[in-house]
C-alpha positions in Angstrom: 89.7 73.3 90.8 90.6 76.6 91.3 89.6 77.9 87.9 86.3 75.8 88.0 85.1 77.5 91.3 85.4 81.1 89.7 83.2 79.8 86.9 80.9 78.7 89.3 81.1 82.0 91.0 80.1 83.9 87.5 77.5 81.9 86.7 75.9 82.7 90.4 76.6 86.4 90.1 74.9 86.4 86.6 72.0 84.5 87.9 71.6 86.8 90.7 71.6 89.6 88.3 69.2 88.3 85.9 66.7 87.0 88.2 64.5 88.6 91.1 62.8 92.0 91.3 63.2 93.9 88.0 64.0 97.2 89.9 67.3 95.2 91.5 68.5 94.7 88.1 67.3 97.6 85.6 69.7 100.3 84.5 67.8 103.4 84.2 68.1 107.0 82.7 69.2 109.4 85.1 66.3 112.1 85.4 68.7 115.2 86.2 67.8 117.6 83.1 69.6 120.5 81.2 72.8 119.1 82.8 75.9 120.7 80.8 78.6 118.7 79.0 82.1 119.0 80.6 84.8 118.5 77.8 87.1 115.7 78.5 89.8 113.6 77.0 91.1 110.2 77.1 95.2 109.8 77.3 95.8 106.6 75.4 98.6 104.1 76.2 99.1 105.6 80.0 99.4 102.0 81.6 102.0 99.9 80.5 101.7 96.2 81.1 104.5 93.9 80.8 104.7 92.0 77.4 102.4 89.2 77.8 100.5 90.6 80.8 96.7 91.5 80.2 94.1 92.8 82.4 90.6 90.7 82.5 87.6 92.6 84.0 88.8 95.6 86.0 87.2 95.9 89.2 88.9 98.7 91.0 91.3 101.2 90.6 92.6 103.4 93.8 96.0 105.9 94.3 98.5 106.3 97.0 99.8 109.6 98.3 102.9 109.2 95.9 100.5 108.9 93.0 100.9 105.1 92.4 98.2 103.2 91.1 96.4 99.9 92.2 94.3 97.9 89.9 92.2 94.8 91.3 91.6 92.6 88.6 89.8 89.2 87.5 90.3 87.1 84.6 91.1 83.3 85.5 93.0 84.7 88.6 92.2 87.7 90.5 95.3 89.9 91.0 96.1 93.2 92.6 98.7 95.2 90.5 100.7 98.1 91.1 101.9 101.0 89.0 103.9 104.0 89.4 102.7 107.5 88.6 103.6 107.3 85.3 101.7 103.9 84.6 104.6 101.8 84.4 104.4 98.4 86.4 105.7 97.8 89.6 104.7 94.6 91.1 101.7 92.4 92.0 100.7 92.2 95.6 99.3 89.4 97.2 100.1 86.5 94.5 98.4 83.4 95.6 96.7 84.8 98.5 93.9 82.6 100.0 91.6 85.7 100.2 91.7 87.0 96.7 89.2 84.6 94.8 86.9 86.8 92.9 87.7 90.6 92.8 85.5 93.4 93.7 87.2 96.8 95.1 90.3 98.0 96.0 90.7 101.4 98.0 93.7 103.0 99.4 93.4 104.7 103.2 94.9 108.0 104.4 98.1 106.1 105.6 98.7 104.4 102.1 97.4 100.9 103.2 95.8 99.0 100.6 92.3 97.4 100.9 91.3 94.8 98.7 87.6 94.0 98.9 86.8 90.3 97.7 83.4 89.0 96.8 84.2 85.3 96.3 85.9 84.9 99.3 83.7 87.1 101.6 86.5 89.1 103.0 88.0 92.5 103.1 92.1 92.5 103.4 93.9 95.1 104.6 97.8 95.2 103.3 100.1 97.7 104.5 102.4 99.9 102.2 104.8 97.2 101.8 102.0 94.5 101.0 102.0 92.5 103.6 98.2 91.6 105.2 97.8 93.4 108.6 94.0 92.8 109.1 91.2 90.7 107.8 87.3 91.2 108.1 85.3 88.2 107.3 85.8 84.7 106.5 86.3 82.8 103.2 84.3 79.4 103.1 86.0 76.1 103.4 87.2 75.0 99.9 85.5 71.8 100.4 82.4 73.8 100.5 83.2 75.4 97.1 83.8 79.2 96.7 80.2 80.2 95.8 79.3 78.7 99.2 78.6 81.4 102.2 79.9 80.9 105.5 77.1 79.2 107.7 75.1 82.4 109.2 76.5 85.2 107.2 73.2 86.9 107.4 72.4 90.5 108.1 72.6 90.3 112.0 76.1 88.5 111.8 78.7 91.0 113.0 82.1 89.5 111.1 81.0 87.5 107.9 80.0 89.0 104.9 78.0 87.5 101.8 79.5 89.1 98.7 80.9 92.4 100.0 81.2 95.3 97.7 83.2 98.0 98.8 85.1 99.8 101.9 85.7 103.4 103.1 86.7 105.3 106.3 85.5 108.4 108.7 87.9 111.0 109.9 88.8 108.6 112.8 89.7 105.8 110.8 86.4 103.8 111.7 85.6 101.1 108.8 82.8 101.2 106.6 81.8 98.1 104.6 79.0 97.4 101.9 78.1 94.2 102.4 76.6 94.6 98.9 74.5 91.8 96.7 73.2 89.3 99.6 72.9 91.0 103.3 72.1 94.6 101.5 73.8 96.6 104.6 76.1 99.5 105.6 78.3 97.9 108.7 80.6 100.1 110.7 83.7 98.9 112.6 86.6 100.7 114.6 90.1 101.0 113.3 90.9 98.0 114.9 88.1 95.8 113.3 85.6 95.7 116.1 82.0 95.8 114.9 79.9 99.0 116.0 76.9 99.1 114.2 74.9 98.9 110.6 72.0 100.0 108.6 70.1 97.8 106.4 67.5 95.0 106.7 69.3 92.3 105.2 66.8 91.9 102.4 66.4 94.3 99.3 64.4 97.3 99.9 63.5 100.9 99.0 62.9 102.4 102.5 64.6 105.0 104.0 67.2 102.7 105.6 67.2 100.1 103.8 69.3 99.1 100.0 69.0 97.4 96.9 72.8 96.2 96.1 74.9 98.8 97.9 77.6 98.4 95.4 80.0 101.6 96.1 80.8 103.7 99.0 83.0 107.1 99.5 83.9 109.4 102.4 84.4 113.2 102.5 86.6 115.0 104.4 84.0 115.5 107.3 83.8 111.8 107.7 80.4 111.7 105.9 79.7 108.3 104.4 78.2 108.3 100.5 76.5 104.6 99.5 75.9 104.2 95.7 72.3 102.2 96.5 72.8 100.8 92.9 69.3 98.8 92.8 67.6 102.1 94.0 69.0 104.4 91.7 70.1 106.7 94.5 73.3 107.9 96.4 72.3 108.1 100.5 74.6 110.1 102.6 75.3 109.4 106.2 76.9 110.8 109.1 79.7 108.8 110.8 77.1 107.4 113.5 75.1 106.0 110.9 72.3 108.4 110.6 71.1 109.6 107.2 71.8 113.0 106.0 70.4 113.0 102.4 69.6 111.2 99.3 70.4 112.0 95.6 68.1 110.3 93.4 68.6 111.6 90.0 72.0 110.4 88.6 70.5 106.6 87.5 72.0 103.7 89.1 75.4 104.3 90.6 78.0 101.7 89.6 80.7 103.4 91.1 81.0 107.1 93.1 84.4 108.9 94.1 84.8 111.9 96.0 88.0 114.3 95.3 90.5 115.5 97.6 90.0 119.0 99.1 89.9 121.9 99.7 86.9 121.7 97.5 85.6 118.3 97.2 83.3 117.1 94.2 81.3 113.6 94.2 81.5 111.9 90.7 78.7 109.0 90.1 79.0 106.5 87.1 75.8 105.6 85.5 77.4 102.8 84.0 76.2 100.9 81.4 75.6 97.2 82.5 78.1 94.6 82.0 75.4 92.6 80.4 75.6 95.3 77.8 71.6 95.1 77.0 70.9 97.0 73.6 68.2 99.1 75.4 70.8 100.7 77.6 73.4 102.1 75.6 71.6 105.4 74.9 70.7 106.1 78.3 73.6 105.1 80.5 77.5 105.4 80.4 78.0 109.1 81.6 79.6 110.4 84.8 78.0 113.1 86.7 80.1 115.9 88.3 78.3 117.4 91.7 78.9 119.3 94.8 78.4 117.4 97.9 75.3 118.7 98.6 73.9 116.8 95.5 74.3 119.8 93.0 74.6 118.7 89.7 77.4 120.8 88.0 77.9 118.7 84.4 78.2 115.4 83.2 80.6 113.9 80.3 81.2 110.6 78.4 78.8 107.6 77.2 78.3 104.0 76.5 80.9 102.7 74.2 84.3 100.8 74.4 86.4 103.5 72.1 88.8 105.9 73.8 86.8 107.9 76.2 83.8 106.1 76.1 82.9 104.2 79.2 81.9 100.6 79.1 80.7 99.5 82.8 82.9 101.2 84.8 83.5 99.6 88.1 86.7 101.5 89.5 86.9 105.3 89.4 89.9 107.4 91.0 89.3 111.1 91.5 91.7 112.2 94.1 92.3 115.2 91.4 88.9 116.1 89.9 90.8 117.2 86.2 92.3 113.8 86.1 89.8 110.6 86.6 91.3 107.0 86.2 88.6 104.9 85.6 88.4 100.7 85.3 86.1 99.0 83.2 84.8 95.7 83.4 83.5 94.7 79.9 86.3 96.6 78.2 89.2 94.9 80.2 91.0 98.3 80.6 92.0 101.1 82.7 91.8 104.6 81.0 93.0 107.9 82.2 90.6 111.2 81.6 91.4 114.4 81.6 88.4 116.7 82.6 87.7 120.3 82.1 87.1 122.0 85.3 84.0 123.8 84.3 81.2 122.7 81.6 82.0 124.7 78.5 85.9 125.1 79.6 88.9 123.1 78.0 
């Protein structure tokens, strides 16, 4: 029954991606021009899975202060794994947990708490560093309704119910920001203890100043500004912590994943990913990652669509605390890669 429900989620997700507005689902070429190539190289064999264990679709990767890596993956089961700084397997977190149904993203906050955003259960789950659940946002539909059913009333004006959420981040005060992505198309803010503060987004797909078309990924900088990858609108939107729009970057394609490095000088990385449906028309115009200043200035790019080492096939998770050493998780290639990136274009 559990496996059957996940199959239905896949069918629902596929139908949502293939139906509807056109601009919501198309992957487009970036419009940035004369972007220099940044040299990069993949480190093969970094992740060491135990014998007989394999990744399915890798949806999220995140790193804690000790350099331990968390990988959120889905196949027949959704699983959250921890690896040490050398890529050795440590443990599985939340095995059999009610809220882990259909993975979408994993993030780690400044206190090394681990946050799993689960699209299937409509929940954002906070684990402490020991792996115990300490907070839950959202609500999983009753099993009798089937896993694809949304909680009653989970619309854009509902404060504590999500409809296929996608990501989570925090500002400098510990306030929580959730992209309630595939259905409600909104950005929601909570206090550190989970009380609703406010939101941006109309609940329907839109291209207006304060509208979203699948807000798919989110990150924050050292000043607490919130960066949202508005995937369907092919733009990154930057908000102040009080949800005031500050900027939009519209020249680096459709952001499947964004990431901001640690300071003192922070960089924004944006993946114009090849879609997981692998349309032939997208291979030549997608797959690259852009390195940018936080003000939107494009510094360079690296990578292209493909399944070989150093190529990227639907990046859905990206860890960039060290801007010269990225960890990327891919859906279609079922893998995690460590990518060594030169500090500047043309250097090695």
